SERO-4910 file (N, C-alpha, C, O; in steps of 0.05 Angstrom, whole numbers):
BEGIN
 pado doro    nc1    nc2    nc3   cac1   cac2   cac3    cc1    cc2    cc3    oc1    oc2    oc3
  Met    A  -1469    466    165  -1443    478    171  -1432    492    147  -1420    513    149
  Gly    A  -1435    480    123  -1425    492     99  -1437    519     94  -1423    537     86
  Leu    A  -1464    521     98  -1478    547     94  -1468    567    114  -1465    591    107
  Glu    A  -1462    559    139  -1452    578    159  -1424    588    150  -1419    612    152
  Arg    A  -1407    571    140  -1381    579    131  -1384    599    108  -1370    619    107
  Leu    A  -1402    593     90  -1405    611     67  -1415    638     76  -1406    658     65
  His    A  -1433    638     95  -1444    663    105  -1422    680    119  -1423    705    117
  Leu    A  -1404    667    133  -1384    681    149  -1363    694    131  -1352    715    138
  His    A  -1356    682    109  -1335    692     92  -1309    695    107  -1296    716    106
  Ile    A  -1301    675    122  -1276    677    137  -1253    678    119  -1249    662    100
  Lys    A  -1236    699    123  -1212    703    107  -1186    700    124  -1165    694    113
  Ala    A  -1189    705    150  -1165    706    167  -1170    694    194  -1192    695    205
  Ile    A  -1149    682    205  -1150    669    231  -1126    679    247  -1103    677    239
  Ile    A  -1131    690    271  -1110    699    289  -1109    678    312  -1129    672    325
  Phe    A  -1085    668    317  -1080    649    338  -1065    661    361  -1045    676    357
  Asp    A  -1073    655    385  -1057    660    409  -1034    639    408  -1036    619    393
  Leu    A  -1013    644    423   -990    625    424   -991    606    448   -995    582    445
  Asp    A   -988    617    472   -986    600    496  -1012    586    503  -1033    600    506
  Asn    A  -1011    560    505  -1035    543    510  -1056    544    488  -1079    538    493
  Thr    A  -1047    553    464  -1064    550    441  -1048    535    419  -1057    514    410
  Leu    A  -1026    546    411  -1008    532    392   -986    518    408   -977    496    400
  Met    A   -976    530    429   -956    517    446   -968    507    472   -984    521    485
  Asp    A   -961    483    480   -971    472    505   -955    483    528   -934    472    535
  Arg    A   -964    506    538   -949    519    559   -947    503    585   -927    504    599
  Asp    A   -968    489    591   -968    473    616   -945    453    616   -930    451    635
  Thr    A   -942    438    594   -921    418    592   -894    432    590   -874    423    602
  Thr    A   -893    454    575   -868    469    572   -857    479    599   -834    476    606
  Phe    A   -875    491    615   -867    501    641   -859    479    660   -841    482    676
  Arg    A   -874    457    659   -867    434    677   -839    423    670   -824    418    689
  Lys    A   -833    420    645   -807    410    637   -785    430    645   -763    422    655
  Tyr    A   -790    455    642   -771    476    650   -766    474    680   -744    475    690
  Ser    A   -788    472    695   -786    471    725   -771    446    734   -755    448    753
  Glu    A   -775    424    720   -760    400    727   -730    404    723   -714    395    739
  Gln    A   -723    417    701   -695    422    697   -683    441    718   -662    437    728
  Phe    A   -699    462    724   -690    482    744   -685    468    771   -664    472    784
  Val    A   -704    452    780   -702    438    805   -679    418    805   -664    416    825
  Asn    A   -676    404    783   -653    385    781   -626    399    782   -608    390    795
  Asp    A   -625    423    769   -599    437    768   -592    451    794   -569    453    801
  His    A   -613    462    808   -608    479    831   -617    468    858   -609    478    879
  Leu    A   -633    447    857   -643    435    882   -638    405    882   -654    390    893
  Gly    A   -616    397    869   -610    369    866   -604    354    892   -603    330    893
  His    A   -600    370    913   -594    357    939   -619    346    953   -617    331    972
  Leu    A   -642    352    941   -667    343    953   -675    316    942   -666    308    920
  Asp    A   -691    301    957   -700    274    948   -720    278    925   -733    299    923
  Pro    A   -724    257    908   -742    259    885   -771    268    892   -783    283    877
  Leu    A   -782    258    914   -809    265    921   -811    295    927   -830    308    919
  Thr    A   -792    306    942   -792    334    949   -788    351    923   -801    372    920
  Gln    A   -771    342    905   -768    356    880   -794    357    864   -801    378    853
  Ala    A   -808    335    863   -834    334    849   -854    353    861   -869    366    847
  Glu    A   -854    354    888   -873    372    902   -866    402    896   -884    418    893
  Ile    A   -840    408    893   -832    435    887   -840    442    858   -849    465    853
  Val    A   -837    424    840   -845    428    812   -875    435    811   -884    453    797
  Ala    A   -891    419    826   -920    424    827   -926    451    839   -944    465    830
  Asp    A   -912    458    860   -916    484    873   -909    507    855   -923    528    855
  Leu    A   -887    505    840   -879    526    822   -901    531    800   -905    554    792
  Lys    A   -913    509    791   -935    512    771   -958    529    783   -969    546    769
  Val    A   -965    524    808   -986    539    820   -978    568    823   -994    586    817
  Arg    A   -954    573    833   -945    601    837   -942    616    811   -946    640    810
  Asp    A   -936    602    789   -932    615    763   -959    625    752   -959    643    735
  Ala    A   -981    613    761  -1008    621    752  -1011    621    722  -1021    640    710
  Asp    A  -1001    600    709  -1004    596    680   -991    619    665  -1000    626    643
  Gly    A   -970    631    676   -955    651    662   -965    680    666   -954    699    656
  Tyr    A   -987    683    681   -999    709    685   -989    723    710   -996    746    716
  Arg    A   -971    710    725   -959    722    748   -937    741    739   -922    735    720
  Asn    A   -934    764    753   -912    782    747   -886    767    751   -881    757    773
  Lys    A   -869    767    731   -845    750    732   -826    759    754   -814    742    768
  Gln    A   -822    785    757   -803    794    777   -812    786    805   -796    777    821
  Glu    A   -838    789    810   -848    780    836   -845    750    840   -838    741    862
  Phe    A   -850    735    819   -847    706    820   -819    698    826   -814    681    844
  Phe    A   -799    710    813   -771    703    817   -763    711    846   -748    696    859
  Glu    A   -772    734    855   -765    742    882   -777    724    903   -765    718    924
  Glu    A   -801    714    897   -814    695    916   -799    669    916   -796    656    937
  Met    A   -789    660    893   -773    636    892   -748    638    909   -741    618    923
  Val    A   -735    661    909   -712    665    926   -718    659    955   -702    647    970
  Glu    A   -741    668    964   -749    667    992   -760    639   1000   -756    631   1023
  Cys    A   -774    626    982   -790    603    990   -776    576    985   -783    556    997
  Leu    A   -756    575    967   -744    549    960   -723    541    980   -709    558    991
  Pro    A   -721    515    985   -701    504   1004   -673    502    992   -664    480    985
  Trp    A   -660    524    988   -635    525    974   -612    512    990   -612    511   1015
  Gln    A   -593    502    975   -567    495    987   -548    517    980   -532    526    996
  Asn    A   -550    527    955   -535    550    945   -555    570    933   -563    567    910
  Arg    A   -563    590    949   -584    608    941   -577    624    916   -555    634    914
  Leu    A   -597    627    898   -594    644    875   -608    671    881   -625    672    898
  Thr    A   -600    691    866   -613    717    868   -636    717    847   -637    699    830
  Ala    A   -654    736    850   -676    738    830   -665    743    802   -676    733    783
  Cys    A   -644    759    800   -631    764    774   -620    738    762   -622    734    738
  Glu    A   -608    722    778   -597    696    768   -619    677    759   -617    663    739
  Ile    A   -641    677    774   -664    661    766   -676    671    740   -683    655    722
  Glu    A   -678    697    737   -688    709    712   -670    702    689   -680    695    667
  Ser    A   -644    703    693   -626    696    671   -628    667    663   -628    660    640
  Tyr    A   -631    650    683   -635    621    678   -661    617    662   -662    601    643
  Tyr    A   -682    630    671   -708    628    657   -706    637    628   -715    623    610
  Asn    A   -694    660    624   -691    671    596   -675    653    578   -679    652    554
  Thr    A   -656    638    590   -639    620    574   -652    593    568   -650    582    546
  His    A   -666    582    589   -674    554    587   -704    549    582   -711    529    570
  Tyr    A   -721    568    590   -750    563    588   -758    556    560   -772    536    555
  Met    A   -750    572    541   -760    569    513   -750    543    501   -763    533    482
  Thr    A   -729    531    511   -718    507    499   -736    483    505   -732    461    493
  His    A   -755    486    522   -773    463    529   -800    466    514   -818    450    519
  Ala    A   -802    485    496   -828    490    482   -837    465    467   -821    451    454
  Cys    A   -862    458    469   -874    436    454   -902    444    444   -916    460    457
  Lys    A   -909    433    422   -934    441    409   -959    428    423   -957    407    435
  Met    A   -981    441    420  -1006    430    428  -1013    407    408  -1003    407    385
  Asp    A  -1030    389    416  -1039    368    398  -1053    380    373  -1068    400    376
  Tyr    A  -1048    368    350  -1062    375    325  -1053    401    312  -1065    410    293
  Val    A  -1033    414    323  -1024    440    311  -1017    437    282  -1027    453    265
  Asp    A  -1000    418    275   -991    416    248  -1014    410    229  -1016    421    207
  Glu    A  -1032    392    238  -1055    385    221  -1073    410    216  -1082    414    194
  Val    A  -1078    425    237  -1096    448    235  -1083    470    217  -1097    482    200
  Leu    A  -1058    475    221  -1045    496    205  -1043    488    176  -1046    505    158
  Ala    A  -1038    463    171  -1037    453    143  -1064    457    130  -1066    465    107
  Tyr    A  -1085    450    145  -1112    454    134  -1118    483    128  -1129    490    107
  Cys    A  -1110    501    146  -1115    530    142  -1100    540    117  -1110    557    103
  Gln    A  -1076    530    113  -1061    538     90  -1075    528     64  -1076    543     45
  Arg    A  -1084    504     64  -1098    493     41  -1123    509     35  -1131    512     11
  Gln    A  -1136    519     56  -1161    534     52  -1155    563     43  -1173    578     35
  Gly    A  -1130    571     44  -1122    597     35  -1127    619     56  -1128    643     48
  Tyr    A  -1130    612     81  -1134    632    102  -1108    648    107  -1086    637    107
  Leu    A  -1111    674    112  -1090    690    123  -1087    683    152  -1108    680    166
  Met    A  -1063    680    162  -1059    672    190  -1040    690    204  -1020    700    193
  Ala    A  -1045    694    230  -1028    711    247  -1026    698    274  -1043    683    283
  Ile    A  -1004    704    288  -1000    697    316  -1000    724    331   -987    743    323
  Met    A  -1015    724    353  -1015    748    371  -1009    738    399  -1024    721    409
  Thr    A   -988    748    412   -980    737    438   -969    759    456   -954    776    447
  Asn    A   -976    757    481   -964    775    501   -938    763    510   -936    739    515
  Gly    A   -918    780    513   -892    770    523   -869    785    511   -872    804    497
  Lys    A   -845    776    519   -820    788    509   -812    777    482   -817    754    476
  His    A   -801    794    466   -793    787    438   -776    762    437   -783    743    423
  His    A   -754    761    452   -736    739    449   -747    713    460   -741    691    450
  Ile    A   -764    714    481   -776    690    492   -797    679    472   -796    655    466
  Gln    A   -815    696    462   -836    686    445   -825    677    418   -833    656    408
  Tyr    A   -806    692    406   -795    683    381   -777    659    385   -775    642    367
  Gly    A   -765    656    408   -749    632    414   -767    607    414   -759    587    403
  Lys    A   -790    610    426   -809    587    427   -819    581    399   -820    557    391
  Met    A   -826    601    384   -837    597    357   -815    584    339   -822    567    322
  Gly    A   -790    593    343   -769    581    327   -765    552    333   -762    536    314
  Leu    A   -765    545    358   -762    517    366   -785    500    355   -781    477    348
  Leu    A   -809    511    355   -833    497    346   -836    498    316   -855    486    305
  Gln    A   -818    512    303   -820    516    274   -847    528    265   -860    520    246
  Leu    A   -854    549    280   -877    565    274   -868    591    263   -851    604    276
  Gly    A   -877    600    241   -869    625    230   -875    627    201   -889    646    192
  Glu    A   -865    608    185   -869    610    156   -898    608    148   -906    618    127
  Gln    A   -914    594    165   -942    591    158   -958    617    162   -981    619    153
  Phe    A   -946    636    177   -962    659    185   -954    684    169   -931    689    163
  His    A   -975    700    163   -970    724    148   -960    747    165   -947    765    155
  Thr    A   -966    745    191   -955    765    210   -955    754    238   -971    737    245
  Val    A   -936    764    254   -934    756    282   -933    782    298   -917    800    292
  Ile    A   -949    784    319   -950    807    336   -943    799    364   -958    784    377
  Val    A   -920    808    374   -912    804    402   -915    830    417   -907    851    408
  Ser    A   -927    828    441   -935    853    455   -912    871    460   -915    896    458
  Glu    A   -888    860    467   -865    878    472   -858    894    447   -851    918    450
  Asp    A   -860    883    424   -854    897    399   -876    917    393   -871    939    383
  Ala    A   -901    910    399   -924    927    392   -927    951    410   -939    971    403
  Gly    A   -915    949    434   -918    970    454   -945    970    467   -953    990    479
  Met    A   -959    948    465   -985    945    477   -990    915    479   -977    899    466
  Lys    A  -1009    907    496  -1014    879    499  -1044    873    501  -1060    891    507
  Lys    A  -1051    848    495  -1079    840    499  -1087    844    528  -1071    838    545
  Pro    A  -1111    854    533  -1133    858    515  -1137    887    505  -1160    895    500
  Asp    A  -1116    902    502  -1118    929    490  -1130    926    462  -1118    913    445
  Arg    A  -1152    939    457  -1166    936    431  -1148    944    408  -1152    934    385
  Arg    A  -1129    961    412  -1112    970    390  -1094    948    379  -1087    949    355
  Ile    A  -1087    928    395  -1070    907    385  -1085    889    365  -1073    878    347
  Tyr    A  -1111    886    370  -1127    869    351  -1131    885    325  -1131    873    303
  Gln    A  -1135    911    327  -1137    927    303  -1111    927    287  -1112    928    263
  Met    A  -1089    927    302  -1063    925    288  -1061    899    272  -1052    900    249
  Ala    A  -1071    877    283  -1071    852    268  -1088    854    243  -1080    845    221
  Leu    A  -1112    865    246  -1129    869    222  -1116    886    201  -1117    879    177
  Asp    A  -1103    907    209  -1090    925    190  -1067    910    176  -1063    913    152
  Lys    A  -1051    895    191  -1029    880    179  -1039    859    159  -1026    854    138
  Leu    A  -1061    846    166  -1072    825    149  -1089    837    126  -1095    823    107
  Glu    A  -1096    862    129  -1113    876    109  -1140    862    106  -1148    856     83
  Val    A  -1152    856    129  -1179    844    129  -1197    859    148  -1188    875    164
  Glu    A  -1223    854    145  -1242    866    163  -1248    847    186  -1244    823    184
  Ala    A  -1257    858    208  -1263    842    232  -1283    820    227  -1281    798    237
  Glu    A  -1304    827    211  -1325    807    206  -1316    783    190  -1330    763    188
  Asn    A  -1292    786    177  -1281    763    162  -1259    749    177  -1243    734    165
  Thr    A  -1257    754    203  -1235    744    219  -1245    729    244  -1265    737    255
  Val    A  -1230    708    252  -1235    695    277  -1210    694    293  -1188    694    283
  Phe    A  -1213    694    320  -1190    693    338  -1193    667    354  -1214    661    365
  Val    A  -1171    651    355  -1171    626    370  -1152    629    393  -1128    635    390
  Gly    A  -1162    625    418  -1145    628    441  -1158    616    466  -1181    608    465
  Asp    A  -1142    613    487  -1151    600    511  -1160    618    533  -1173    610    552
  His    A  -1153    644    532  -1158    662    554  -1184    678    549  -1186    692    529
  Pro    A  -1204    675    567  -1229    689    562  -1227    719    557  -1239    730    539
  Arg    A  -1211    733    574  -1209    762    571  -1190    770    550  -1197    786    532
  Asn    A  -1165    760    551  -1145    769    533  -1149    761    504  -1142    776    485
  Asp    A  -1162    738    500  -1166    729    473  -1194    733    462  -1198    746    441
  Ile    A  -1214    724    477  -1241    724    466  -1255    751    470  -1265    763    451
  Trp    A  -1254    761    495  -1267    787    500  -1251    809    486  -1263    828    474
  Gly    A  -1225    808    487  -1209    829    474  -1214    831    444  -1218    853    433
  Ala    A  -1215    808    430  -1220    808    402  -1248    817    396  -1253    831    375
  Asn    A  -1267    810    413  -1295    819    409  -1298    849    410  -1317    859    398
  Gln    A  -1280    863    423  -1282    892    425  -1281    905    397  -1292    927    393
  Val    A  -1267    892    378  -1265    904    352  -1282    888    331  -1280    893    307
  Gly    A  -1298    870    341  -1317    856    324  -1307    829    313  -1319    818    294
  Ile    A  -1285    819    324  -1274    793    315  -1287    771    330  -1289    772    355
  Arg    A  -1297    750    316  -1309    727    330  -1288    711    344  -1266    708    334
  Gly    A  -1294    702    368  -1275    687    384  -1282    657    386  -1305    650    391
  Ile    A  -1262    641    382  -1264    612    386  -1247    605    410  -1223    607    410
  Trp    A  -1261    598    432  -1248    593    457  -1238    564    459  -1254    545    458
  Leu    A  -1212    561    462  -1200    535    467  -1200    531    498  -1183    543    512
  Arg    A  -1217    514    507  -1222    511    536  -1198    495    548  -1194    472    542
  Arg    A  -1183    509    565  -1159    496    578  -1161    499    608  -1176    484    621
  Tyr    A  -1147    519    619  -1145    521    648  -1160    545    660  -1163    548    684
  His    A  -1170    562    642  -1185    586    651  -1215    580    648  -1224    575    626
  Gly    A  -1230    582    670  -1259    580    668  -1270    605    655  -1257    626    655
  Trp    A  -1294    602    644  -1306    626    631  -1314    646    652  -1325    639    673
  Asp    A  -1308    672    646  -1315    694    664  -1341    707    655  -1341    722    636
  Asp    A  -1362    701    670  -1389    712    662  -1390    742    664  -1407    755    652
  Ser    A  -1372    754    680  -1373    783    683  -1364    797    658  -1368    822    656
  Leu    A  -1353    783    639  -1345    795    613  -1369    805    597  -1366    823    580
  Gly    A  -1392    793    602  -1416    802    588  -1419    791    560  -1438    800    546
  Ile    A  -1402    773    552  -1404    761    526  -1399    731    529  -1390    721    550
  Lys    A  -1406    716    508  -1399    688    506  -1382    684    481  -1384    699    462
  Pro    A  -1365    663    481  -1350    658    456  -1368    650    434  -1389    638    438
  Trp    A  -1360    657    409  -1376    648    386  -1377    618    384  -1398    606    380
  Lys    A  -1354    605    388  -1352    576    389  -1333    568    412  -1316    583    420
  Thr    A  -1337    544    423  -1320    533    443  -1310    506    435  -1325    489    425
  Ile    A  -1284    501    437  -1272    475    430  -1254    466    453  -1245    481    470
  Asp    A  -1249    439    453  -1232    428    473  -1205    418    461  -1186    413    476
  Gln    A  -1205    414    435  -1181    406    421  -1179    423    395  -1200    429    383
  Leu    A  -1155    429    386  -1152    445    363  -1164    433    338  -1174    448    320
  Asn    A  -1163    407    335  -1174    395    311  -1204    398    307  -1215    393    286
  Glu    A  -1218    407    328  -1246    413    326  -1250    438    308  -1273    442    298
  Leu    A  -1229    453    304  -1232    476    285  -1239    468    257  -1252    482    243
  Leu    A  -1231    444    250  -1236    435    222  -1266    432    216  -1274    433    193
  Gly    A  -1282    429    237  -1311    427    233  -1324    454    234  -1348    456    231
  Ile    A  -1308    475    240  -1320    502    243  -1311    520    220  -1328    535    210
  Ile    A  -1286    519    213  -1275    537    192  -1269    522    167  -1260    534    147
***
């Protein structure tokens, strides 16, 4: 492994945020529990729990169009006092980020990367205030040399230009960089387009063989990175 590391000359690591550094599954579940408690408190606990589980499915791990999701909630939930889609969106924008929690081993891995002298970046799709709100609550920021949020960049993963933007900001070459993320297309395939090796954190997305590539490495927990980089 030492010879492999020497051969790679890794200088920089780009991390995805949701379900890589932040446990989005737990974050969304806690947010949904608060939403149901605040707006569907007239229902019995079992029904509330079923609605929380249903919202998780409908949310599709955050890849669902938010406006469509909120409009669907208006129609499908057993309201006592119905909210509009705009009111649901406002509630989401205010409360969702407050439930952010880290993935296991994040602090250990980031401290290790700092000791090794790696340049580090976060690249995430989403709105500026939501993503920075989550990073602020999780105290993520000072460890990173740059943060790229798709709304600010004017493009999103897997657009190859956003990965090149990260390389330019870090002032490194693709062959000296690895990307760590959970989404096969947005993280691993996207980074591969510009020659960045991908380390796939296996979570809720199965591997898509139609992508025509395989991840350079596959891990199930972040601390497995310590044996790779």
